[in-house]
C-alpha atoms as an extended CHARMM CRD file, in Angstrom:
* protein
*
       209  EXT
         1         1  THR       CA             74.8540000000      -17.7230000000       -9.3800000000  PROA      1               0.0000000000
         2         2  PHE       CA             74.8770000000      -16.8270000000       -5.5290000000  PROA      2               0.0000000000
         3         3  TYR       CA             73.3330000000      -13.4960000000       -5.4460000000  PROA      3               0.0000000000
         4         4  ASP       CA             70.6290000000      -14.0300000000       -8.5490000000  PROA      4               0.0000000000
         5         5  ILE       CA             68.8000000000      -16.6460000000       -5.9190000000  PROA      5               0.0000000000
         6         6  PRO       CA             65.6580000000      -15.4700000000       -4.4930000000  PROA      6               0.0000000000
         7         7  LYS       CA             66.7120000000      -14.5570000000       -0.7770000000  PROA      7               0.0000000000
         8         8  THR       CA             63.6270000000      -16.8280000000        0.9560000000  PROA      8               0.0000000000
         9         9  ILE       CA             65.8420000000      -20.4190000000       -0.9620000000  PROA      9               0.0000000000
        10        10  TYR       CA             67.7300000000      -20.6080000000        1.6420000000  PROA      10              0.0000000000
        11        11  SER       CA             64.8200000000      -20.6290000000        4.6030000000  PROA      11              0.0000000000
        12        12  GLU       CA             64.4190000000      -24.1410000000        4.6630000000  PROA      12              0.0000000000
        13        13  VAL       CA             67.9910000000      -24.3730000000        6.1660000000  PROA      13              0.0000000000
        14        14  PHE       CA             69.3060000000      -21.3070000000        7.6660000000  PROA      14              0.0000000000
        15        15  ASP       CA             68.8720000000      -17.5840000000        8.3270000000  PROA      15              0.0000000000
        16        16  ILE       CA             71.6460000000      -16.7210000000        5.3470000000  PROA      16              0.0000000000
        17        17  SER       CA             71.3160000000      -12.9650000000        5.9360000000  PROA      17              0.0000000000
        18        18  ALA       CA             72.1020000000      -13.9870000000        9.7510000000  PROA      18              0.0000000000
        19        19  CYS       CA             75.5120000000      -14.9350000000        8.6560000000  PROA      19              0.0000000000
        20        20  LYS       CA             77.8940000000      -11.5080000000        7.8250000000  PROA      20              0.0000000000
        21        21  HSD       CA             81.2910000000      -12.7410000000        5.8640000000  PROA      21              0.0000000000
        22        22  PHE       CA             80.2190000000      -14.9270000000        2.4670000000  PROA      22              0.0000000000
        23        23  GLY       CA             83.3190000000      -17.2700000000        3.8350000000  PROA      23              0.0000000000
        24        24  ASP       CA             81.0060000000      -18.2530000000        7.3480000000  PROA      24              0.0000000000
        25        25  ARG       CA             77.6940000000      -18.6060000000        4.4790000000  PROA      25              0.0000000000
        26        26  MET       CA             79.6520000000      -21.2990000000        2.6870000000  PROA      26              0.0000000000
        27        27  ALA       CA             80.7680000000      -22.9450000000        6.1510000000  PROA      27              0.0000000000
        28        28  ARG       CA             76.7810000000      -23.0730000000        7.1810000000  PROA      28              0.0000000000
        29        29  VAL       CA             76.0610000000      -24.8000000000        3.1650000000  PROA      29              0.0000000000
        30        30  ALA       CA             79.1970000000      -26.8090000000        3.8660000000  PROA      30              0.0000000000
        31        31  GLU       CA             77.9880000000      -28.2120000000        7.3130000000  PROA      31              0.0000000000
        32        32  ARG       CA             74.5300000000      -28.4890000000        6.0400000000  PROA      32              0.0000000000
        33        33  ILE       CA             76.1830000000      -31.3710000000        3.4860000000  PROA      33              0.0000000000
        34        34  ILE       CA             78.4060000000      -32.5130000000        5.8100000000  PROA      34              0.0000000000
        35        35  GLY       CA             76.6690000000      -32.6080000000        8.3240000000  PROA      35              0.0000000000
        36        36  SER       CA             79.4890000000      -31.7780000000       10.8050000000  PROA      36              0.0000000000
        37        37  LYS       CA             80.8300000000      -27.9900000000       12.1840000000  PROA      37              0.0000000000
        38        38  VAL       CA             82.9320000000      -26.7530000000        9.8170000000  PROA      38              0.0000000000
        39        39  GLY       CA             84.7450000000      -23.2300000000        9.8870000000  PROA      39              0.0000000000
        40        40  THR       CA             84.6250000000      -19.9100000000        8.2280000000  PROA      40              0.0000000000
        41        41  VAL       CA             85.4800000000      -21.2220000000        3.9800000000  PROA      41              0.0000000000
        42        42  LEU       CA             88.7940000000      -19.1990000000        3.2290000000  PROA      42              0.0000000000
        43        43  PRO       CA             90.3500000000      -17.7590000000       -0.0040000000  PROA      43              0.0000000000
        44        44  TYR       CA             91.5920000000      -20.2440000000       -1.8000000000  PROA      44              0.0000000000
        45        45  ALA       CA             95.3440000000      -19.7820000000       -2.6490000000  PROA      45              0.0000000000
        46        46  PRO       CA             96.0900000000      -20.7380000000       -6.0930000000  PROA      46              0.0000000000
        47        47  SER       CA             99.5280000000      -22.8590000000       -6.8110000000  PROA      47              0.0000000000
        48        48  VAL       CA            101.4090000000      -20.2600000000       -9.0050000000  PROA      48              0.0000000000
        49        49  GLU       CA            104.9820000000      -21.1850000000      -10.8660000000  PROA      49              0.0000000000
        50        50  ALA       CA            106.2390000000      -16.6300000000      -10.1510000000  PROA      50              0.0000000000
        51        51  ASP       CA            108.0250000000      -15.6950000000      -13.3950000000  PROA      51              0.0000000000
        52        52  VAL       CA            108.6760000000      -12.3080000000      -11.9770000000  PROA      52              0.0000000000
        53        53  ASN       CA            111.2880000000      -11.0070000000      -12.7820000000  PROA      53              0.0000000000
        54        54  ILE       CA            111.3180000000       -7.6040000000      -11.1300000000  PROA      54              0.0000000000
        55        55  LYS       CA            114.4910000000       -7.5110000000       -8.4740000000  PROA      55              0.0000000000
        56        56  GLN       CA            113.2280000000       -4.7530000000       -5.6440000000  PROA      56              0.0000000000
        57        57  ARG       CA            110.9250000000       -5.2380000000       -3.8380000000  PROA      57              0.0000000000
        58        58  TYR       CA            107.7410000000       -3.9480000000       -4.3690000000  PROA      58              0.0000000000
        59        59  VAL       CA            104.0350000000       -2.9400000000       -3.6540000000  PROA      59              0.0000000000
        60        60  TYR       CA            101.3980000000       -4.0630000000       -6.2400000000  PROA      60              0.0000000000
        61        61  VAL       CA             98.4770000000       -1.1570000000       -6.5320000000  PROA      61              0.0000000000
        62        62  ASN       CA             95.5750000000       -1.5820000000       -8.7130000000  PROA      62              0.0000000000
        63        63  THR       CA             93.4460000000        0.4380000000       -9.1630000000  PROA      63              0.0000000000
        64        64  VAL       CA             90.5600000000        0.2090000000      -11.3090000000  PROA      64              0.0000000000
        65        65  GLY       CA             87.1560000000       -2.1270000000      -10.3510000000  PROA      65              0.0000000000
        66        66  GLY       CA             83.9890000000       -3.6540000000      -11.2020000000  PROA      66              0.0000000000
        67        67  THR       CA             82.0510000000       -1.1070000000      -11.4950000000  PROA      67              0.0000000000
        68        68  PRO       CA             83.1070000000        3.1660000000      -11.2280000000  PROA      68              0.0000000000
        69        69  PHE       CA             81.6990000000        2.9420000000       -7.4250000000  PROA      69              0.0000000000
        70        70  ARG       CA             85.1020000000        0.7650000000       -6.7870000000  PROA      70              0.0000000000
        71        71  CYS       CA             87.8520000000        2.4050000000       -8.6250000000  PROA      71              0.0000000000
        72        72  LEU       CA             90.5290000000        5.4480000000       -7.5350000000  PROA      72              0.0000000000
        73        73  SER       CA             90.5780000000        8.8700000000       -8.3190000000  PROA      73              0.0000000000
        74        74  LYS       CA             93.1160000000        9.6050000000      -10.0120000000  PROA      74              0.0000000000
        75        75  GLU       CA             94.0490000000       12.0700000000       -7.0200000000  PROA      75              0.0000000000
        76        76  GLN       CA             94.1630000000        9.2220000000       -5.2670000000  PROA      76              0.0000000000
        77        77  ILE       CA             95.9080000000        6.8680000000       -7.4210000000  PROA      77              0.0000000000
        78        78  GLN       CA             98.4360000000       10.5890000000       -7.5570000000  PROA      78              0.0000000000
        79        79  GLN       CA             99.1140000000       10.2940000000       -3.9860000000  PROA      79              0.0000000000
        80        80  ILE       CA             99.9560000000        6.5410000000       -3.6050000000  PROA      80              0.0000000000
        81        81  ALA       CA            102.5410000000        7.1480000000       -6.1600000000  PROA      81              0.0000000000
        82        82  ASN       CA            103.9630000000       10.3560000000       -4.7700000000  PROA      82              0.0000000000
        83        83  GLU       CA            103.9800000000        8.7490000000       -1.8730000000  PROA      83              0.0000000000
        84        84  LEU       CA            105.6900000000        5.1840000000       -3.1980000000  PROA      84              0.0000000000
        85        85  ASN       CA            107.9120000000        7.4790000000       -5.0100000000  PROA      85              0.0000000000
        86        86  GLY       CA            108.9420000000        9.2630000000       -1.6020000000  PROA      86              0.0000000000
        87        87  ARG       CA            109.9960000000        6.2120000000       -0.0670000000  PROA      87              0.0000000000
        88        88  ARG       CA            111.7870000000        4.9030000000       -2.8170000000  PROA      88              0.0000000000
        89        89  ILE       CA            109.8560000000        2.4320000000       -2.4580000000  PROA      89              0.0000000000
        90        90  LYS       CA            108.9150000000        0.3330000000       -5.3160000000  PROA      90              0.0000000000
        91        91  GLY       CA            105.0180000000        0.1210000000       -7.4720000000  PROA      91              0.0000000000
        92        92  LEU       CA            103.6650000000       -1.4470000000       -9.5570000000  PROA      92              0.0000000000
        93        93  PHE       CA            100.3790000000        0.6480000000      -11.1340000000  PROA      93              0.0000000000
        94        94  TYR       CA             97.5470000000       -1.6790000000      -13.2880000000  PROA      94              0.0000000000
        95        95  CYS       CA             95.4290000000        1.6290000000      -13.8710000000  PROA      95              0.0000000000
        96        96  SER       CA             93.1720000000        2.2390000000      -16.3460000000  PROA      96              0.0000000000
        97        97  GLU       CA             94.2770000000        3.7430000000      -20.4240000000  PROA      97              0.0000000000
        98        98  ASP       CA             93.5330000000        6.8550000000      -19.7270000000  PROA      98              0.0000000000
        99        99  PHE       CA             95.3450000000        7.5650000000      -17.1760000000  PROA      99              0.0000000000
       100       100  ASP       CA             97.9380000000        9.0260000000      -17.8090000000  PROA      100             0.0000000000
       101       101  LEU       CA            100.9020000000        7.3100000000      -14.9070000000  PROA      101             0.0000000000
       102       102  SER       CA            104.4220000000        8.9260000000      -15.0570000000  PROA      102             0.0000000000
       103       103  GLU       CA            106.5000000000        6.3670000000      -14.3010000000  PROA      103             0.0000000000
       104       104  GLY       CA            110.5930000000        6.3200000000      -13.2480000000  PROA      104             0.0000000000
       105       105  GLN       CA            112.8830000000        4.2580000000      -11.5800000000  PROA      105             0.0000000000
       106       106  TYR       CA            110.1370000000        3.5520000000       -8.5900000000  PROA      106             0.0000000000
       107       107  ILE       CA            106.4970000000        3.8620000000      -10.4200000000  PROA      107             0.0000000000
       108       108  GLN       CA            106.0260000000        1.2020000000      -12.7830000000  PROA      108             0.0000000000
       109       109  ARG       CA            102.5420000000        0.6300000000      -15.2310000000  PROA      109             0.0000000000
       110       110  ILE       CA            102.1820000000       -3.0910000000      -15.2160000000  PROA      110             0.0000000000
       111       111  ARG       CA             99.2860000000       -4.5890000000      -17.6710000000  PROA      111             0.0000000000
       112       112  PRO       CA             98.9330000000       -7.8790000000      -17.0910000000  PROA      112             0.0000000000
       113       113  ASP       CA             97.4400000000      -10.3340000000      -19.9840000000  PROA      113             0.0000000000
       114       114  LYS       CA             95.9580000000      -12.3790000000      -18.0420000000  PROA      114             0.0000000000
       115       115  PHE       CA             94.6620000000      -13.8560000000      -14.1900000000  PROA      115             0.0000000000
       116       116  THR       CA             97.7040000000      -16.0810000000      -14.0100000000  PROA      116             0.0000000000
       117       117  ASP       CA            100.0040000000      -12.7690000000      -14.5450000000  PROA      117             0.0000000000
       118       118  CYS       CA             98.3160000000      -10.9740000000      -12.0500000000  PROA      118             0.0000000000
       119       119  LEU       CA             98.2760000000      -14.5860000000      -10.2020000000  PROA      119             0.0000000000
       120       120  HSD       CA            102.5390000000      -14.5380000000      -10.4000000000  PROA      120             0.0000000000
       121       121  LEU       CA            102.1400000000      -10.7280000000       -9.0850000000  PROA      121             0.0000000000
       122       122  ILE       CA            100.2800000000      -10.6750000000       -6.2030000000  PROA      122             0.0000000000
       123       123  TYR       CA            102.2480000000      -13.7500000000       -4.9220000000  PROA      123             0.0000000000
       124       124  LYS       CA            105.5450000000      -12.1480000000       -5.3800000000  PROA      124             0.0000000000
       125       125  ALA       CA            104.4460000000       -8.6920000000       -3.9970000000  PROA      125             0.0000000000
       126       126  GLU       CA            105.9950000000       -7.3540000000       -0.5890000000  PROA      126             0.0000000000
       127       127  ALA       CA            101.8660000000       -6.0610000000        0.2360000000  PROA      127             0.0000000000
       128       128  VAL       CA             98.9780000000       -4.7920000000       -2.1940000000  PROA      128             0.0000000000
       129       129  ILE       CA             96.3140000000       -1.9690000000       -1.8810000000  PROA      129             0.0000000000
       130       130  SER       CA             93.7640000000       -2.6650000000       -4.3360000000  PROA      130             0.0000000000
       131       131  PRO       CA             89.9330000000       -1.0500000000       -4.0420000000  PROA      131             0.0000000000
       132       132  ASP       CA             86.7020000000       -3.7270000000       -3.5690000000  PROA      132             0.0000000000
       133       133  THR       CA             87.8270000000       -6.2070000000       -6.2450000000  PROA      133             0.0000000000
       134       134  SER       CA             89.1190000000      -10.0400000000       -7.0930000000  PROA      134             0.0000000000
       135       135  VAL       CA             92.9270000000       -8.5740000000       -6.3930000000  PROA      135             0.0000000000
       136       136  VAL       CA             91.6410000000       -7.9200000000       -1.8620000000  PROA      136             0.0000000000
       137       137  HSD       CA             91.0090000000      -11.6180000000       -1.7920000000  PROA      137             0.0000000000
       138       138  VAL       CA             93.6570000000      -12.9590000000       -4.0690000000  PROA      138             0.0000000000
       139       139  ALA       CA             95.7160000000      -10.8810000000       -1.5650000000  PROA      139             0.0000000000
       140       140  SER       CA             93.5450000000      -12.4500000000        1.1290000000  PROA      140             0.0000000000
       141       141  ALA       CA             94.7350000000      -16.0040000000        0.2210000000  PROA      141             0.0000000000
       142       142  TYR       CA             98.0630000000      -15.4220000000        0.4200000000  PROA      142             0.0000000000
       143       143  ASP       CA             98.3170000000      -13.5460000000        3.5840000000  PROA      143             0.0000000000
       144       144  LYS       CA             99.2820000000      -10.8420000000        2.1510000000  PROA      144             0.0000000000
       145       145  PRO       CA             99.7880000000       -7.2920000000        4.0540000000  PROA      145             0.0000000000
       146       146  LEU       CA             96.7870000000       -5.2030000000        2.6640000000  PROA      146             0.0000000000
       147       147  LEU       CA             94.6660000000       -1.9010000000        2.1600000000  PROA      147             0.0000000000
       148       148  ALA       CA             91.7890000000       -2.2410000000        0.3930000000  PROA      148             0.0000000000
       149       149  LEU       CA             89.2280000000        0.6840000000       -0.1620000000  PROA      149             0.0000000000
       150       150  TYR       CA             85.5860000000        0.0090000000        0.4750000000  PROA      150             0.0000000000
       151       151  CYS       CA             82.3280000000        1.7960000000       -0.5910000000  PROA      151             0.0000000000
       152       152  ALA       CA             79.8400000000        3.2480000000        1.8820000000  PROA      152             0.0000000000
       153       153  ASN       CA             76.5190000000        2.8700000000        2.1940000000  PROA      153             0.0000000000
       154       154  ASP       CA             76.5310000000       -0.2940000000       -0.2070000000  PROA      154             0.0000000000
       155       155  PRO       CA             74.5350000000       -3.4560000000        0.7340000000  PROA      155             0.0000000000
       156       156  GLU       CA             74.4220000000       -6.8010000000       -0.8260000000  PROA      156             0.0000000000
       157       157  HSD       CA             71.5600000000       -8.6950000000       -2.0310000000  PROA      157             0.0000000000
       158       158  TYR       CA             70.6580000000      -10.3710000000        2.0480000000  PROA      158             0.0000000000
       159       159  GLY       CA             71.3990000000       -6.2480000000        3.7340000000  PROA      159             0.0000000000
       160       160  GLN       CA             74.6310000000       -7.0720000000        4.7680000000  PROA      160             0.0000000000
       161       161  GLN       CA             77.2690000000       -4.3350000000        3.8460000000  PROA      161             0.0000000000
       162       162  MET       CA             79.8670000000       -5.3460000000        1.2680000000  PROA      162             0.0000000000
       163       163  LYS       CA             83.0250000000       -3.7980000000        3.8200000000  PROA      163             0.0000000000
       164       164  ASP       CA             81.4730000000       -7.1820000000        6.0250000000  PROA      164             0.0000000000
       165       165  VAL       CA             80.6470000000       -9.6090000000        3.4810000000  PROA      165             0.0000000000
       166       166  TRP       CA             83.8070000000       -9.2540000000        1.7700000000  PROA      166             0.0000000000
       167       167  ALA       CA             86.7180000000       -8.3340000000        4.0270000000  PROA      167             0.0000000000
       168       168  PRO       CA             90.2040000000       -9.6860000000        3.5560000000  PROA      168             0.0000000000
       169       169  CYS       CA             90.6000000000      -12.1210000000        6.1780000000  PROA      169             0.0000000000
       170       170  CYS       CA             94.8820000000      -11.7740000000        5.4670000000  PROA      170             0.0000000000
       171       171  ALA       CA             96.4600000000      -10.9740000000        9.2040000000  PROA      171             0.0000000000
       172       172  GLN       CA             97.7530000000       -7.6620000000        8.4090000000  PROA      172             0.0000000000
       173       173  GLN       CA             95.4510000000       -5.1530000000        6.6230000000  PROA      173             0.0000000000
       174       174  VAL       CA             93.6400000000       -1.8300000000        7.1730000000  PROA      174             0.0000000000
       175       175  ILE       CA             90.8240000000       -1.2270000000        5.0440000000  PROA      175             0.0000000000
       176       176  LEU       CA             89.2750000000        2.6250000000        4.3940000000  PROA      176             0.0000000000
       177       177  ILE       CA             86.4300000000        3.5840000000        3.9760000000  PROA      177             0.0000000000
       178       178  PRO       CA             84.8710000000        7.3530000000        2.9930000000  PROA      178             0.0000000000
       179       179  LYS       CA             82.6880000000        9.4600000000        5.3590000000  PROA      179             0.0000000000
       180       180  ASN       CA             78.8810000000        7.9380000000        5.6310000000  PROA      180             0.0000000000
       181       181  ASP       CA             76.2400000000       10.5790000000        4.0210000000  PROA      181             0.0000000000
       182       182  GLY       CA             73.6560000000        7.3880000000        5.0880000000  PROA      182             0.0000000000
       183       183  ALA       CA             71.4840000000        8.0630000000        2.5450000000  PROA      183             0.0000000000
       184       184  HSD       CA             73.3330000000        6.9410000000       -0.8060000000  PROA      184             0.0000000000
       185       185  ARG       CA             76.1320000000        4.4980000000       -1.8230000000  PROA      185             0.0000000000
       186       186  VAL       CA             79.6730000000        6.5410000000       -1.3630000000  PROA      186             0.0000000000
       187       187  SER       CA             82.6310000000        5.9080000000       -3.7840000000  PROA      187             0.0000000000
       188       188  VAL       CA             85.4120000000        5.4620000000       -3.0110000000  PROA      188             0.0000000000
       189       189  SER       CA             86.8070000000        7.7010000000       -4.4700000000  PROA      189             0.0000000000
       190       190  GLN       CA             85.8890000000       10.1710000000       -1.7280000000  PROA      190             0.0000000000
       191       191  ILE       CA             88.2020000000        8.5650000000        0.8040000000  PROA      191             0.0000000000
       192       192  SER       CA             89.5670000000       11.6670000000        1.9460000000  PROA      192             0.0000000000
       193       193  GLU       CA             93.7260000000       11.6160000000        1.2870000000  PROA      193             0.0000000000
       194       194  GLU       CA             94.1080000000       12.0800000000        4.8870000000  PROA      194             0.0000000000
       195       195  CYS       CA             92.6400000000        8.5670000000        5.5870000000  PROA      195             0.0000000000
       196       196  LEU       CA             94.5050000000        7.7270000000        2.6010000000  PROA      196             0.0000000000
       197       197  ARG       CA             98.0680000000        8.5240000000        3.6880000000  PROA      197             0.0000000000
       198       198  ASP       CA             97.2670000000        7.4230000000        7.4290000000  PROA      198             0.0000000000
       199       199  GLY       CA             96.5130000000        3.8680000000        5.7080000000  PROA      199             0.0000000000
       200       200  LEU       CA             99.7340000000        3.7110000000        3.7460000000  PROA      200             0.0000000000
       201       201  VAL       CA            101.3780000000        4.9020000000        6.7660000000  PROA      201             0.0000000000
       202       202  LYS       CA            100.2710000000        2.1110000000        8.5520000000  PROA      202             0.0000000000
       203       203  LEU       CA            100.4810000000       -0.2450000000        5.5410000000  PROA      203             0.0000000000
       204       204  PHE       CA            104.3460000000        0.6290000000        5.4500000000  PROA      204             0.0000000000
       205       205  ASN       CA            104.5500000000       -0.1520000000        8.9180000000  PROA      205             0.0000000000
       206       206  PHE       CA            103.8680000000       -3.8430000000        8.3730000000  PROA      206             0.0000000000
       207       207  ILE       CA            105.8220000000       -4.6410000000        5.7160000000  PROA      207             0.0000000000
       208       208  GLY       CA            109.1420000000       -2.1160000000        7.5300000000  PROA      208             0.0000000000
       209       209  PHE       CA            109.4590000000        0.5440000000        5.0810000000  PROA      209             0.0000000000
C-alpha cells in the first residue's frame, strides 16, 4: 500500500514530504502521470439512493476509531448525547457494544449492517461528528458540516501530523485536538469537556440549531 513503500521511493519524482495533505500528494502523482497541473484531489462522493426512514433532522455521531487512540471516551459520548438531547436534536449514535447508551426521543443507537448503510445515513444527515476515521472523509466528500476529533502529536509515515495529512475538505468544519504534551501521541479521549462543548456549539451554529 501507499504507506508500506519506503520513504525514498518517490525521491526521483518529487519530495512527497513537502506535501502535507494527502489530496495534494495525489495531485502531484497525477501531474506526473498526465503531464499537466492538477488541483488538490478531493474525496470521492459515491452516488447513493438514500433509503433512510427518519423523519427528523439528525446528526450522525460515530464514536469508534480504528485504534483505541481514535475512540471517544464514555464521558465524551455521554456529553455529546446530553448536548443533543438538551437542544432537542436527533442524534444517531454508532457506539461500541460495551457502551450502554441511554436511548430516548432524541438519542438513538444505530448498527449499520454494511458500509453502504453508513453512507446513506451520512448522506442524509444534517451534520456529522466523528474521530479521525473513514467517516470523516465520507462526510467531507458529501460536504457535510463536520466536527472531527484528531489525536495530538500523531505523525504519519512521512513525518507530517495526521491532522494535517487527513484534514477534511468540507466548507464547514471544526477540528478538535487534545493538548499536546510534546512527547507522546495523545488520544482523542483526552480532548477536554470545555473544548468539546465549544466545538459542538460551533457545529450547531453551522446547521442552525
